[in-house]
Each structure stands twice: as structure tokens, then as C-alpha cells.
C-alpha positions, 0 to 999 in steps of 0.5 A: 304778575309784573306790569310795566309802570311807564316809568321813563328810561330816560328823563330830565330833572329840572329841580329849579323849574320843579319838573321832570320830563320824559325824554322817550315819549313821542309827545312831551310828558312832564310831571311836576316835582312836588317836594325836593329835599336834601339829606346825607349827600342825597337829593329826594324828589317826589311828586304824583302823576295821575293815580301814582305817587313817585319818588327819586333818590339821587346820590349827589356825588355819584349820580346813582338813583333809585326811582320808585312809583306806587299806587293803591296796592302796588309798588315798583322800584328800579335803579339807574344812573344820572348824568351829572352836570 
């Protein structure tokens, strides 16, 4: 049975400040970016929010992204597009 994981549909990533902010929430919600890594033309961000870990893989050239979230016994992945600066 699929459950909504509350992964935002629109969010802002501020790598310099190490924060990811949900732009859809009525109240501003942020999650700290714990790790940032670059390899093979991709940026990998990871962090945790409550009892969930999350990762976001972003292609540097195209902005295509693959976010995923996991917690004990569950996992959820989606695909999306970043607006490149």
C-alpha cells in the first residue's frame, strides 16, 4: 500500500547554507543538508528529517533529479527537474 511521504513537490536547495526548504508548506519547513558530494557530473545531497533519511541526486548539466526518502522498512523515490541558475 502506497503512502504519501510528504516529500515536497517544489523546494529550494541552498547548498552554500546547507538547507533545503519546502516552498509548498504553509509554514516554512527546512531540512538541513548533512552531506554534499560531487561525482561524474552529478551532485548528491543527503540529510535526515525526523525518522527519515533522504537523498537527492541532481545532474549538473541537465538539472534532472532523483530524490528518495527511506525509513525503517520503507522507501520512496520520485523523479523531477531542477531549475538551473
